[in-house]
N, C-alpha and C positions, 0 to 999 in steps of 0.2 A: 504494500500500500504506500502510495506516495503522499508525503505531507509537504505542505508549503511552508517555507520559512518566511516570516513577515519581516520586512525591512522597514526600519524607522524613517529612513530618508524617502521623501516623496520626489519623483521626477518632476522637472519643471514643466508645467502645462503651457502649451503654445496654442496659437489660434486654431479654431476649427474651420472646416470648409463649410460652404453654404449648404452642402448636402448632408451634413452631420446631424445626428439626433442628439438629444440632451445627454444620453448615456455614453456617447462616444467621447473618449478623451485621447488626445494626441500628445505625446510627450516628446521632450527633446531627445530622449534615448531612441525613440522610433525614427525620428528624422535623421539622427546620426547613422543609424543602421541602414536606412534607405540610401543615404549619400554614399556610404561605404560599399554597399552592394551594387551601386550604379557602376557603369563602365568606368572604372578608375584608370586614368592614364598611367602608363609605366613610369613616367617621370615622377609622378606623385608617390608611387610605391617606393621608388628608389630614395627619394627625399625622406620619406617616413622611416625607411629602414636605417638610413644613415643617422637620422636624428636619434632614434631609439637606441642604437648601438652606442653612439657617442655619449648619450645621456647615461647609459648604464656604466660605462667605463669612467667618465670624468665627473658625473653628477653636477656639472655646471657650477662648481664652487669658485671658479675663477671669475672675477669681475669682468663682465662683458660690456662693451659700449653700446649705446643706443644706435639706431639706424642713422645713416648719413642723410644729408639733405637731398642727394640724388635719389636715394631709395624712397624717401618721403614724397618727393615729387612724383615718382612713379605711382605710388599709392593714390595721391591726389588726382593724378591724371584720370584714374578710373573711379574717382569719388569714394575711396575707401578711407576709413579712419585708421589711426594707429591702433595697434592691437589692444592697448590698455584702455581705449575708449570705444571698443567694439562690443555690441550686445550679442547675445546668443543668436538671435534671429538674423542679424546682419552677417554673422560669420557663416551661418547655413547658406544664405543667399550668395555670399562671396565664394564659398567652396563649390557650390553648384556652378557658378559662372566660371571659376578656374578650371573645373573639369571639362566644361563645354569648350572653353577657349583652348585648352590643351590638345583638343582633338580637331581643332579648326584647320582649314586648308591654308589659312594665312600664317606664314612663318613668323611674322612679327608678333602676332597675337599669341601664338604658342610660346614664343620666347618670353614675352611679358608675363604670361601666366606662370611659367616656371620661375621667373625672377620674383614675382610677387609671393609665391609660396616660399621661396628661399628667404625673402624679407620677413615673412611671418615667422619662420623658424628662428631667425635671428632675434626678432622681438620676443618670442617665447623663451629663448635661452636667456635673454636679458632679464625678463620678468622672473624666471626661476632662480637666476643667480642673485637677484635682489630680494628674494623671498616674497615676491609679489607686493613689495612695499609701495610701488607706485600706483597700484590699483586703489582708487579712492572711493569707489562705490560698488555695492554688490550687484548693481544693474549690469555692469560691464563684465560679463562672463564669457566673452568670445574666446578668450584664451583657453578656457576649459573645453569648449567645443572643438577648437583646433587640436588640442591634445588628444581628445577622444577620437577624432577623425584619423589622426596619425596612428593611433593604436589599432584602430579597426582595419586599416588598409595595409599595415605592415605584416610581413611574413614572420616577424619576430614578436608578434602580439602575445603569444602565450609562452614564449621561450624566455629564458633568462630572468624571470620574475618581473616582467614589465607590468 
């Protein structure tokens, strides 16, 4: 007989579709799973694998610098906030766009997509090395969404205690 273990933490509820009933709930976990099960570009998987292996080895204890003005300009070109001011929903939308752009026929768009994901990784490393001290509000949980996405798409997801 199977028994369910109750979890005290509640997943973050996100908006429902127009076709949802009152009993339907959509959580951030289900959106992350859908994004991860989508056709994930190979470049995203490579970036996620590199991030998780390096994180396991170095733990990001070294003080890392913030992103450069050039990197920030690339984010602003596509109307993206810096990671510390990105909400969960904004990150879901951004990841969906990056996946789409990464499979585009336009070489410049594919390159920008991979560069933006690399910038996001740099920002995440900075936030982790500073113990998330620069996150000033609980609304901005985009970094958690990004981290979950990386774990979901990496082949090292269950290995090495990630």
